[in-house]
N, C-alpha and C positions, 0 to 999 in steps of 0.2 A: 399614491392615489388620492389621499386626503388633501383637499385644498387647505385645510388647517395646517397640515404639515408642509404644504407648498410654500407657506409664508416663511420658510426656514431662513431665519435671519438672526442677527445679534441685537435686535431691537435697534435703538439709535446709539450704538456703541461709541462712536466718536463724541457725540454730544454728552453722553452720560459720563464718559471717561474724563472729560474736561470739566465736569461739574455743571454743565449748562442745562437749562430747562428745554424740554421739547415743546415747540409751539403746539397749542391745542389743535390747530388745523391739521398739523402733520399727523397726529395720531388717528385722524379720521380716514386716512387714505391708505392705499396699499404701499408696501415697502419697496424701495429701490433695489435693483438687481445687485448693486454693490454690497448690500447688507446681508446677502445670503450666506449660509454655512455650508460649505462643500460637503462635509461629512454626512449631513442629513440628506442632501440631494443624492449622493452616491448610494447611501443606504436605501433610500426610497426607490431608486432605479433598480437596485439589486432585488429588492423585495417584489417590485412590480413584475419583473421578468420571471422571478422564481415562482410566483403564484400561478403563472400560466401552466407550469408543470402539472398542477392539479386541476385547474379549470379546464384544460383541454380534454380531460376525461369526461367532464359534464357536457362539453360541446360535442365531442366526437363519438361517444359511446352511448348505449342505452343507459338510462338513469342508474340502474343497478351496478354499472361498471365502475362507478366512482370508488366504491369500497370493496366490491366483490373481486378478488384477485383472479378468479377463473374467467372473468369476462374479457372478451377481446383476445382470447388465446390463439384462435385461428390455426394456422399451420405451424406455428412456432411456439408451442406451449412453454418450453424451457426458457426461451429468450424472453417471452412476455412475463413469465413469473419472476425472472431475474430483474426485469425492468420495474415490475410492481414493487418488489422487495426493496430495491435501491431507492426509488422515489419515496416509498413509505417511511423508510428509516431516515433519510436525509432531508426531506422537504415537506412531507404531509403535515399540515398544521403549523409548521414553524414559519413558513412564509407569511401565512395569515397573521400569526402572532407578531412578527416583525412589523408588518403593515400597521397593525393596531397600536403597537408601541409608538410608532412614528406619528400616528394620528393624535395620540394623547399628548405627545410633545408639542404638536402643532397647536393644540388648544391653549397650552401654557404660553406659547409664543404670541398667539393672537390676542389673548385677553389680559396679559400681565406685563409688567415692566413699563419703561418710560413711554413706549408706543402702544400700550395695551388698549385694545378697542373696547367699546361699550358692550354691555349685554345685548342691547338691541341689534348691534351689528353681528355679534356672534350668532344670535338666534336666527337672524335673517339669512346669513350665509349657510347655516346648518339646514334651514328649511329648504333653501335652493339645492343643497346637496341631496336632500330627500327627493326632490323633484328629479334630479339627475338619476338617482337610483331607481325611481319608478319608471323613468324612460328606458333605462338599461334593462330592467326586468321585464317590462311589458311590451315595449316597442322593439328593442333589440333582441328580445326573447332569451335573455340570459337569466335563467332561474337560479343561478348561483351568485347573483349580484350581492355584493357586500356593502354597497353605498347606503342602502336603506338601513342596515344594521348600524353602520357608522353614524348616520344622522341621528338615529334614535338614541344611541349612546352619547352622542355629542350634546344633545339637549341636557343630559344629566351631568356630564363632565364639567360644565360651567360652574356648578356648585362646589367643585373641589379645586378650583384654580389657585386658591391661595393656601391650600393645605401644605403642610411640610412634607418633605420627601419621605420621612419616617412614617407618617400617617398614611401616605399613599402606598408605600410598600406593604405595610401591614394590611391595608384594605385589599390590595391586589392579592396578597397571600391568602387572606380569608376566602376571597372569591374563588381562587384556584383550588383551595382545599374543598370548598363546598361543591365545586364542579366535579372534582374527583369522587366525592361521596355520591353525587347524583349519578355519575356514569356507572359506578359500581352497583348502585341500587337498581339501575335499569337492567344491568346484566343479570343480577339475581332475580329480579322480577320476571324478566322474559324467560329465564331458565325455568322458573317455577311454572310459568304459563305453558311452556313446552311440555312439561310433565303432565299438566292438566289436559293438554291436547291429546296426549297418549291415553290418558284415562278415559276421555270422551270417546276416542276411537275404539276403545275396548268395551266400554259400557253402553255406548249409544245413548238412547233416551233415558236410561237409568241413571246417568251421571247427573250430578247436582247442577242447578242453574248457575251457581258461581263457577263451577268447572267449565261449563259450556261457554260462559262469557269470557273466561280467561283463554280458552282454546280459540275463540274467535279473534281475540286480540293477537294471539300468537300467529295465526294464519295470515292476518292482515300484515303484520310485520314481515313475516317470511316472504310473502308475495312481493313486497317492495324490494327485498334484497336478492331473492331467487325466484324471479317470475317464470311463469309457464311460457312455452313457445307462443301461444295465442296472445298472451299479454304483451310479450315482446313485440310481436308483429303489429298490434294495435298502436303501441307508442311510436314505433319507427315509421309506420305508415302515416300517422298524423304529422310527425315532424318533417317527413320528406315530401308530403303531398303538395303543399303550397304555403305561401306566407299565412294565408287565412287559417288553414288547418293547424299549422304550427303555432299560430297565435292562440287559438282556442286551447290547445293542449298545454302550452306554456302558462297561460293565464290561470288555468285550473290548478296546475301544479304549483304555481307561485302562491296562490291563495292558501293552499295546504301548508306551504312552508311558513307563510306569514302568520298563520294561526297556531302553529305548534313549534316548529324548529327554531324560528327566530326568537320568540319570547322565552322559550324554555331552555334553549341551548346557546344559540349564537350571541344573543344580547349580552348575557353574563360573561361569556367567554371574551367578547370584545371589550367589555367594560373593565375586566380585570387587567388585560394587557394594556389598555389605554391608561389606566391609573399607574401602572408600572412605568409606562413611557413618560408620564408627567414627572414621576420621581427621578427617572434616569436623566431627564433634561435638567431638572433642578440641581442635580449633583454634577452636571457637566459631562456625564458619561457618554451621552449620545453625541455631543459636540466634539468629543476628543480633547477636552480641556484638562490641563494639568501637566506638570513637568515630567512625571514618570509614566512609563507604559505598564506599570504593574497591574492595575485593575483590569486592563483589557487582555493582558497575558493570562491572568487568572481565569477570565471568562473562556478563553480559548482552551486553556489547559485543564480546567475543571468542569465548567458547565457543559461544554461541547461533548466531551467523552461520556459524561453522565447521561446527557440527552440521547446520544447515539446508542448507548448501552440499553437504556429503557426502550427506545424504539425498536432496537434489534431483538430484544426479548419478546416484544409483542409480535413481531413477524415470526419469530421462532415458535411461539405458542400457536399461531395460526397454521403454520406448516405442519407442526407435530400433531395437531388435532385433526388433520385432514381437511383443513379450511372449514371448520365448524363455523356457522354463521355468527355465533356470539364471540368468536375469537378474533375475527378480522374486522368487525365493525368498530371503527375508531371510538365513537361516542359511547361504546359499551365497555371500554377498558378504563379501570380506575387509575391506571398509570399514565393515560394519554396526556393530561394537562402538564405533567412534569417533564415528559420526554420532549414534547414540542417546545416547551419553554427553554429547556436546556440547550437544544439545538439552535433556537432563535438567538439566544444570548451569545452562544459561541460564534455564530456568523456575525453578529454585531461586533464582537471583539475583533474578528479578523478584518472586517471592513474598516473599522476605526484605525486599527494598527497600520493598514495599508495607506490610509490617508495621512496619518501622522508621520509615517516614514517617507512619504512622497513617492511611493512605488506605483508602477503601472499607470503612468500619467495618461496615456491615450485611452486606456480602459476606464480610468476614473472619469475622464472628461465625457466619454460616451454615456456612462451610467448616470453621471450628474445631469446631463441634458435630458436623458430619459426620465429621471426622477423629477426634474422641474416640470415636465409635461405629463406627470403621472396620470392625472384625470383624463387627459386627452388619450393617452396610450391605453388606459384601462378600457375606455369606451371603444377605442379603435379595435382592441382585441375582440370585443363582443361583435362589432360590426363585421370584421373579417370572418369570424366564425359563423355569423348569421348567414353570410353568402356561401361559405364553404359547405356547411353541414345541414342547413334547413331547406325547405321547399322554396324559400325566397331566392335561392341560388342553385348550387350544384347538388344539394340534397344528399350529401355524403355521410350523414350520421349513420354509424354502424358499419361503414364500408371498410374501415381500417382496423388492423390489429393494434394492440396497445403500443407496441414499440414503434409502429409506423407513425403514430400521432406525434411522436417526439421529433420526427423529421420536420413536421409542420411547425412545431414549436421553435426549432432552430431557425427556420425561415422567417418566422414572425419576429423573433429576437433580432436577427440581422437587419430586417427592415426597420424596426422601431429604433434601434440604436443609430442607424444611419439617418433616418428621417428626423429624429429629434435633434441631432447635431446640425443638420442642414437647416431645419426650420429656425432654430434659435440664432443662427447667424444672421438671419434677416428680420426676425420678429422678436419682440420682448417676451411674449407669452405663447403658450400653446393655445389653440383655438378654444378649447373648453375652459381653460384657465382664464382666458380673456373674457369670455362670456360670463363666467362665475364672478369675476371681479366687477364687471359692469352691473350685474344684477345685485351684488352685495352693496356697492357704494353709490348706486344710482347715478353713475357718470361713466362715460366711455373712456377707458384708458387707451393710451397710444399703443397700437399693435405693432406697426412697422418701426424698425429701428431708424433713428435719424441718419 
């Protein structure tokens, strides 16, 4: 998704290896296709497709359905619960983490080395990424847009481009730990607010002002995760009615996210993973560099099982509590940052090993093409879902059970894999990537292959 990561390249490896200098003019332009790193493209394609497993819930269900496992149960509650648990353990948060890791690596690629671009170019291209994000959020009506968050974090990442891998790992670790503490504090705070709501319900006007204030906060939170039938109807009617009604609802919802969720939760989450991605690139882990497979085998053998175990324990807590609201809401679990990171690193290890061993050639080629066009494909997912689920098209939001949405995901995956391969046989860049490069460098790159 990140065009920073789209620059996946080895710098000017031939010139650098031969001890030659890179002409100044060369460093001001985009990198040739021959300089790309397959592993990064494959990882990006994998993450792009994987993130739709979560985004489809935001597109196709009522807002509460993203985290609430009881949503979209329909006539197949057992099947839908199994689907929720599987996706929650194996993919929730980990695909976003992997995307963020790749974005951080892309910033290192773009701003350092023999072909490192200037700060002015970095901030220009990041500003355009912000524009793409605003377009995705407000015009394509995707309130789960991550491009805005990536752009905001990208403005900060430039300051860390020359830091050592050790510094970046420590910084990422500190942010992950602080996120864990923050999520745990949210859980405790909301738990206390719930007890105060019970006190207010019992004492009425005799309850203290502080108790009434906390009770109001609890009711507001609970309404978002477990809305009443009338609240559900209002949202679905707005999103189904027309493009105009869906736009009004989405814009208001997006403003709420930008004023709380993005600055309090998502920005720091993304920044931590991006700093880790910068470190992993500097050590060659993302590119698959090195003579031994040991480090990637360790990621698969250690990080992945730990991540799955943590995620599985969260699902078990939710089920055993009868799906108490504070047990299934991801950003209320202190273990959440550790589980998703372990799974993301495990998948990273699997993909890199597949690339290093030369396995699954056709699959790798399709994923690499999808990854090279990640910005195009990300926006395309929003466009497809705009017409499928909102009043701009078929208005099918809320019409499918949870498991049925994944049939749509499979169809979108198949289309994007085939489309990306076909497009790149004739063109050098995806449409959005081509536009982004033109806006960044103030010149029109050749789109069609010679």
